[in-house]
C-alpha positions, 0 to 999 in steps of 0.5 A, a space after each residue: 596438621 592431618 595428612 590428606 586422605 588422597 594418595 600421592 600418586 593419584 594426585 600426581 596423575 590428576 595434576 598431570 591430566 589437567 596440565 595436558 588438557 589445558 596445554 592441549 587447549 592452549 596449543 591446539 585450539 587457541 590458534 584456530 579460534 583466533 584465526 576464525 575471529 580474525 577471518 570474521 572481522 576481515 569478512 565483515 570489512 570486505 563485505 561492507 566495503 564491497 556493498 558500499 562500492 556497489 551502491 556508489 557505482 551502480 546503485 545510482 540507477 536504482 531507487 532508494 529501496 532497491 539500493 537498500 535491498 542490494 546493499 543488504 543482500 551483498 553484505 550478508 552474502 559475503 559476511 556469510 561466506 566468511 562465517 562458514 570459512 571461519 567455523 571450518 577453521 575452528 574445527 566445526 563440521 559444517 555438514 552437521 550445521 547445514 543438516 540442522 538448518 535444513 530440518 529447522 527450515 522445513 519445521 518452520 515452513 510447515 509451522 508458518 505457512 502464512 509467513 512463507 506465503 508473505 515472504 514469497 509474495 514480498 520477493 515478487 513485489 520487490 522484483 516487480 517494482 510496481 511501486 516504491 517508497 514514497 509512492 501514493 498507492 490505493 488498494 481495494 481489499 476483498 471486502 470492499 474496503 479502500 485504503 490510500 496512503 504513502 508507502 514508507 516501507 516495503 519488507 519481505 513480509 509486509 508493506 507499511 503505509 501512512 495514510 492522509 490521516 496520519 494513520 500507520 497501516 501494515 498490509 501483508 504482501 499476500 493481500 497486495 499480490 491478490 488485489 489490484 494496486 493503483 499507483 496514484 504517483 507513478 507519473 508526474 501528472 494526474 487527471 482529476 475527474 469530476 462528475 456533474 449533473 444539470 438540468 434536462 433543459 439546459 444547453 449542453 454546449 453552454 454548459 461545456 463552454 463554461 466548464 472549459 473557461 473555468 479550467 482555463 482560469 485556474 493556474 493549477 490546471 494544465 493546458 496540455 492535456 486539455 480539460 474535457 467535458 463528456 456527456 456520460 448518461 441521461 437521467 430521469 430528470 438530468 444530464 450527467 457530465 464528466 468534467 476532467 482536468 490535468 494537473 501536477 501530481 503534488 497539486 492533485 488534492 488542492 485542484 480537486 477541492 478548488 476546482 469544484 468550488 470554482 465550478 459551482 461559482 461558474 454555474 451561479 454566474 451563468 444561471 446554470 441549474 443543477 437537479 435538486 430534489 422537489 417536494 409537491 403537494 396534491 390536493 385530495 378531496 375530503 372524505 364525505 359521510 354516507 348520507 352525503 355520498 348517497 345524496 351526491 350519487 342521487 344528484 348525478 342521477 338527476 342530472 343524467 335524467 334531465 339530459 335525457 329528457 
């Protein structure tokens, strides 16, 4: 069998070097890495325990969305501290990671200014608490479009809505900060305004009494606050009224629909008319021919002369 061409002293030196490397790794680094892994595991358990304890004690005063945010915030804060400690125990220099993270954050900030704006707006929305998950809100965008739906999620970049048509809508937080937002379910009761028009010759006192009777007979309308009827404007051939009733928040859509039907029936029973467009015919004379026009003018002159004589 042919002998190897590598000298024995070179082979021995290479073997000793590899042994020293693996021995150094096993003795020096393995224990540090093991301690770092144990610290990460302990940090995960402690972070989860502290966040859950906080929610069980103080979280009962918060709503569902605030409890979720506090739980995530406390968990990730504590867990991040343990990760930084474990990296330091493993021999990594945190200054290098922090410097790289700072440069990366600045670069991402310039590259995604819109996302940064939405992120800051999301923090303001969460801190302000003008609406929460489960509320029904109405938003009028800059172009005049009105969006109404139930809030299903409030995130750092956007708010998710579910409309009455079962349509999923994502709204950037920046738009919610810049435009008015109406929370339709903030309070347990809600006013339902109904605009009506009656003929100008109708008795306003009679119409007001009919509307109040209709509201009193409807069981879903609240007695306190009371229903009101207000004259808002006088039009060319009509009087404009604002009929307002109060109901529970969950009955708002049903009351808005059925109340208008009851108002119509009350007007029919009491013979109250509402203004409707009317069409009329004007009887114009048939155009005459030239000879007939001359004859007609001559007849008028003859009649005039007879009167003077």
